[in-house]
DSSP file (Angstrom, degrees, kcal/mol; ACC not computed):
  #  RESIDUE AA STRUCTURE BP1 BP2  ACC     N-H-->O    O-->H-N    N-H-->O    O-->H-N    TCO  KAPPA ALPHA  PHI   PSI    X-CA   Y-CA   Z-CA
    1    1 A M              0   0    0      0, 0.0     2,-0.1     0, 0.0     3,-0.1   0.000 360.0 360.0 360.0 136.2   11.5    0.4   -8.6
    2    2 A A        -     0   0    0      1,-0.1    67,-0.2    67,-0.0     2,-0.1  -0.410 360.0-100.0 -70.0 146.3    8.6    2.8   -8.7
    3    3 A A        -     0   0    0     -2,-0.1     2,-0.2     1,-0.1    -1,-0.1  -0.415  37.4-115.6 -66.9 140.6    7.7    4.5   -5.4
    4    4 A L        +     0   0    0     -2,-0.1     2,-0.3    63,-0.1    -1,-0.1  -0.570  45.8 163.8 -77.0 140.6    4.9    3.0   -3.5
    5    5 A K    >   -     0   0    0     -2,-0.2     3,-2.5    36,-0.0    36,-0.3  -0.896  46.9 -54.1-147.2 174.4    1.8    5.2   -3.2
    6    6 A K  T 3  S+     0   0    0     -2,-0.3    36,-0.2     1,-0.3     3,-0.1  -0.309 125.5  24.3 -54.5 131.5   -1.8    5.1   -2.3
    7    7 A G  T 3  S+     0   0    0     34,-3.0    -1,-0.3     1,-0.3    35,-0.1   0.238  88.8 137.0  94.4 -13.2   -3.5    2.6   -4.6
    8    8 A S    <   -     0   0    0     -3,-2.5    33,-2.4    33,-0.1     2,-0.5  -0.390  54.1-128.7 -66.3 142.8   -0.4    0.5   -5.2
    9    9 A L  E     +A   40   0A   0     31,-0.2    61,-2.8    61,-0.1     2,-0.3  -0.827  40.5 171.8 -91.7 131.6   -0.7   -3.2   -5.1
   10   10 A V  E     -AB  39  69A   0     29,-3.1    29,-2.9    -2,-0.5     2,-0.3  -0.863  28.2-152.0-137.6 165.3    1.9   -4.7   -2.8
   11   11 A R  E     - B   0  68A   0     57,-2.1    57,-2.1    -2,-0.3     2,-0.3  -0.964  31.3-110.6-133.1 153.0    3.1   -7.9   -1.1
   12   12 A V  E     - B   0  67A   0     22,-2.4     2,-0.7    -2,-0.3    55,-0.2  -0.674  27.8-131.0 -82.8 137.9    5.1   -8.2    2.2
   13   13 A V    >>  -     0   0    0     53,-2.9     4,-1.8    -2,-0.3     3,-0.9  -0.818  11.0-153.8 -93.5 113.1    8.7   -9.4    1.8
   14   14 A R  H 3> S+     0   0    0     -2,-0.7     4,-2.4     1,-0.3     3,-0.2   0.894  91.7  53.2 -54.8 -47.0    9.3  -12.2    4.2
   15   15 A D  H 34 S+     0   0    0      1,-0.2    -1,-0.3     2,-0.2    51,-0.0   0.768 111.9  46.4 -63.0 -25.8   13.1  -11.6    4.5
   16   16 A K  H <4 S+     0   0    0     -3,-0.9    -1,-0.2    50,-0.2    -2,-0.2   0.808 115.9  41.4 -87.9 -30.8   12.5   -8.0    5.3
   17   17 A I  H >< S+     0   0    0     -4,-1.8     3,-1.9    49,-0.2     6,-0.4   0.846  92.4  89.4 -87.7 -34.6    9.8   -8.3    8.0
   18   18 A E  T 3< S+     0   0    0     -4,-2.4     3,-0.1     1,-0.3     4,-0.0  -0.462 103.8   9.1 -66.8 128.9   11.1  -11.4    9.9
   19   19 A G  T 3  S+     0   0    0      1,-0.3    -1,-0.3    -2,-0.2    -2,-0.1   0.426  97.5 135.9  82.4  -0.6   13.4  -10.2   12.7
   20   20 A S  S <> S-     0   0    0     -3,-1.9     4,-2.0     1,-0.1    -1,-0.3  -0.295  71.4-108.2 -73.8 164.4   12.5   -6.6   12.2
   21   21 A V  H  > S+     0   0    0      1,-0.2     4,-0.8     2,-0.2    -1,-0.1   0.901 122.1  52.9 -57.4 -42.1   11.8   -4.3   15.2
   22   22 A E  H  4 S+     0   0    0      1,-0.2     3,-0.5     2,-0.2    -1,-0.2   0.880 107.7  51.2 -62.9 -38.3    8.1   -4.3   14.2
   23   23 A A  H >4 S+     0   0    0     -6,-0.4     3,-1.3     1,-0.2    -1,-0.2   0.868 106.3  53.5 -68.6 -36.5    8.0   -8.1   14.1
   24   24 A T  H 3< S+     0   0    0     -4,-2.0    -1,-0.2     1,-0.2    -2,-0.2   0.683 102.0  61.0 -73.1 -15.1    9.6   -8.4   17.6
   25   25 A A  T 3< S+     0   0    0     -4,-0.8    -1,-0.2    -3,-0.5     2,-0.2   0.448 114.4  23.1 -89.0  -0.7    6.9   -6.1   19.0
   26   26 A S  S <  S-     0   0    0     -3,-1.3     2,-0.2    -4,-0.2     0, 0.0  -0.831 108.1 -47.2-148.2-175.0    4.1   -8.5   18.0
   27   27 A D        -     0   0    0     -2,-0.2    -2,-0.1     1,-0.1    -3,-0.0  -0.447  43.9-155.8 -62.0 125.8    3.2  -12.1   17.2
   28   28 A Q        +     0   0    0     -2,-0.2     2,-1.5     1,-0.1    -1,-0.1   0.323  65.8 103.2 -92.1   8.8    5.8  -13.4   14.8
   29   29 A R        -     0   0    0      2,-0.0    -1,-0.1     0, 0.0    -2,-0.1  -0.685  63.0-163.2 -88.5  85.2    3.6  -16.1   13.3
   30   30 A F        -     0   0    0     -2,-1.5     2,-0.2     1,-0.1    -2,-0.1  -0.461  19.0-115.6 -73.5 137.9    2.8  -14.2   10.1
   31   31 A P    >   -     0   0    0      0, 0.0     3,-1.4     0, 0.0     4,-0.4  -0.501  20.1-126.0 -71.9 142.1   -0.2  -15.4    8.1
   32   32 A D  T >> S+     0   0    0      1,-0.3     4,-1.7    -2,-0.2     3,-1.6   0.792 101.1  72.9 -58.2 -30.3    0.7  -16.8    4.6
   33   33 A Y  H 3> S+     0   0    0      1,-0.3     4,-2.1     2,-0.2    -1,-0.3   0.800  86.9  62.3 -62.1 -27.2   -1.7  -14.5    2.8
   34   34 A I  H <4 S+     0   0    0     -3,-1.4   -22,-2.4     1,-0.2    -1,-0.3   0.760 114.2  35.0 -69.8 -20.5    0.5  -11.4    3.4
   35   35 A F  H <4 S+     0   0    0     -3,-1.6    -1,-0.2    -4,-0.4    -2,-0.2   0.671 125.0  40.4 -98.8 -22.8    3.2  -13.0    1.4
   36   36 A E  H  < S+     0   0    0     -4,-1.7     2,-0.3     2,-0.1    -2,-0.2   0.586 109.3  52.8-108.5 -13.8    1.1  -14.8   -1.2
   37   37 A T  S  < S-     0   0    0     -4,-2.1     2,-0.2    -5,-0.2   -27,-0.0  -0.886  82.5-107.1-124.2 156.8   -1.7  -12.3   -2.0
   38   38 A D        -     0   0    0     -2,-0.3    16,-0.7   -27,-0.1     2,-0.3  -0.566  29.5-163.8 -80.9 142.0   -1.7   -8.7   -3.2
   39   39 A G  E     -AC  10  53A   0    -29,-2.9   -29,-3.1    -2,-0.2     2,-0.5  -0.862  14.3-130.1-118.0 159.4   -2.8   -6.0   -0.8
   40   40 A E  E     -AC   9  52A   0     12,-3.0    12,-2.5    -2,-0.3     2,-0.5  -0.930  18.4-124.0-112.6 132.2   -3.7   -2.4   -1.7
   41   41 A I  E     + C   0  51A   0    -33,-2.4   -34,-3.0    -2,-0.5    10,-0.2  -0.629  28.9 177.3 -74.0 120.6   -2.2    0.6    0.0
   42   42 A L  E     -     0   0A   0      8,-3.4     2,-0.3    -2,-0.5    -1,-0.2   0.755  65.7  -3.9 -92.5 -30.2   -5.1    2.7    1.4
   43   43 A S  E     - C   0  50A   0      7,-1.0     7,-2.8   -38,-0.1     2,-0.4  -0.986  57.5-145.3-160.0 153.8   -3.0    5.4    3.1
   44   44 A I  E     - C   0  49A   0     -2,-0.3     2,-0.4     5,-0.2     5,-0.2  -0.996  12.9-179.4-128.0 133.2    0.6    6.3    3.8
   45   45 A S  E >   - C   0  48A   0      3,-2.6     3,-2.1    -2,-0.4     2,-0.3  -0.943  62.7 -57.6-134.3 111.4    1.8    8.0    6.9
   46   46 A E  T 3  S-     0   0    0     -2,-0.4     0, 0.0     1,-0.3     0, 0.0  -0.390 124.1 -10.1  54.2-113.3    5.5    8.8    7.2
   47   47 A D  T 3  S+     0   0    0     -2,-0.3    17,-3.1    -3,-0.1    18,-0.4   0.244 122.6  81.9 -98.2  12.8    7.3    5.4    6.8
   48   48 A Y  E <   -CD  45  63A   0     -3,-2.1    -3,-2.6    15,-0.3     2,-0.4  -0.893  57.2-156.0-125.4 149.8    4.2    3.2    7.1
   49   49 A A  E     -CD  44  62A   0     13,-3.2    13,-2.6    -2,-0.3     2,-0.7  -0.974  16.7-136.1-123.6 137.5    1.4    2.1    4.7
   50   50 A W  E     -CD  43  61A   0     -7,-2.8    -8,-3.4    -2,-0.4    -7,-1.0  -0.842  32.1-161.4 -91.2 117.0   -2.1    0.9    5.7
   51   51 A V  E     -CD  41  60A   0      9,-3.3     9,-2.3    -2,-0.7     2,-0.5  -0.855  14.0-160.9-113.9 135.0   -2.7   -2.2    3.6
   52   52 A K  E     -C   40   0A   0    -12,-2.5   -12,-3.0    -2,-0.4     2,-0.3  -0.948   9.2-157.7-111.6 127.7   -6.0   -3.8    2.7
   53   53 A F  E     -C   39   0A   0     -2,-0.5     2,-1.3   -14,-0.2     4,-0.3  -0.757  29.2-115.3-101.2 153.5   -6.1   -7.4    1.5
   54   54 A A  S    S+     0   0    0    -16,-0.7   -15,-0.1    -2,-0.3   -16,-0.0  -0.174  90.0  89.1 -82.9  44.3   -9.0   -8.9   -0.5
   55   55 A L  S    S-     0   0    0     -2,-1.3     2,-2.5     2,-0.1    -2,-0.2  -0.891  97.9 -93.8-131.7 161.7   -9.8  -11.3    2.3
   56   56 A P  S    S+     0   0    0      0, 0.0     2,-0.3     0, 0.0    -2,-0.1  -0.392  86.3 113.6 -79.1  67.3  -12.1  -10.8    5.3
   57   57 A V  S    S-     0   0    0     -2,-2.5    -4,-0.2    -4,-0.3    -2,-0.1  -0.884  73.6 -87.6-131.1 162.5   -9.2   -9.6    7.6
   58   58 A A        -     0   0    0     -2,-0.3    -5,-0.1     1,-0.1     2,-0.1  -0.396  45.8-105.8 -69.3 145.7   -8.4   -6.3    9.3
   59   59 A N        -     0   0    0     -7,-0.1     2,-0.4    -2,-0.1    -7,-0.2  -0.426  43.8-153.8 -65.5 149.4   -6.4   -3.7    7.4
   60   60 A T  E     -D   51   0A   0     -9,-2.3    -9,-3.3    -2,-0.1     2,-0.4  -0.968  15.1-125.2-136.4 144.0   -2.9   -3.6    8.7
   61   61 A W  E     +D   50   0A   0     -2,-0.4     2,-0.3   -11,-0.2   -11,-0.2  -0.748  32.0 179.9 -85.4 132.4    0.0   -1.1    9.0
   62   62 A F  E     -D   49   0A   0    -13,-2.6   -13,-3.2    -2,-0.4     2,-0.2  -0.972  34.2-107.5-129.4 146.6    3.3   -2.2    7.5
   63   63 A K  E >   -D   48   0A   0     -2,-0.3     3,-2.0   -15,-0.2   -15,-0.3  -0.536  29.3-126.9 -68.3 137.2    6.6   -0.4    7.2
   64   64 A L  G >  S+     0   0    0    -17,-3.1     3,-1.6     1,-0.3    -1,-0.1   0.830 108.9  63.4 -56.7 -33.2    7.2    0.7    3.6
   65   65 A D  G 3  S+     0   0    0    -18,-0.4    -1,-0.3     1,-0.3   -17,-0.1   0.710  98.5  56.3 -64.1 -19.4   10.6   -1.0    3.7
   66   66 A H  G <  S+     0   0    0     -3,-2.0   -53,-2.9   -50,-0.1     2,-0.3   0.417  99.2  77.2 -92.1   0.1    8.8   -4.4    4.3
   67   67 A L  E <   -B   12   0A   0     -3,-1.6     2,-0.3    -4,-0.3   -55,-0.2  -0.776  53.9-172.5-113.3 154.1    6.7   -4.0    1.1
   68   68 A E  E     -B   11   0A   0    -57,-2.1   -57,-2.1    -2,-0.3     2,-0.1  -0.975  39.4 -91.3-137.2 154.6    7.3   -4.5   -2.6
   69   69 A A  E     -B   10   0A   0     -2,-0.3   -59,-0.3   -59,-0.2     2,-0.1  -0.411  48.2-114.3 -62.2 137.1    5.2   -3.7   -5.6
   70   70 A A        -     0   0    0    -61,-2.8   -61,-0.1   -31,-0.2     2,-0.1  -0.441  33.2-101.6 -72.4 146.6    3.1   -6.8   -6.6
   71   71 A A              0   0    0      1,-0.1    -1,-0.1    -2,-0.1   -33,-0.0  -0.420 360.0 360.0 -66.4 143.2    3.9   -8.4  -10.0
   72   72 A K              0   0    0     -2,-0.1    -1,-0.1    -3,-0.1    -2,-0.0   0.457 360.0 360.0 -87.1 360.0    1.4   -7.4  -12.6
């Protein structure tokens, strides 16, 4: 798998985010769009990526381990 970088299109992997430390620290009712639509990495800081979805929602930080490259 290619390394994720700024500009990469990604999706959140449900099996990896559910039950994670990050998930237990916030509302665990994840919106379907993070699993079903592509987001674009705007920035990377250490182990986290700031992701923008093409919907009118706030950009969100996700752990890189919770993301996968979107299918082309």
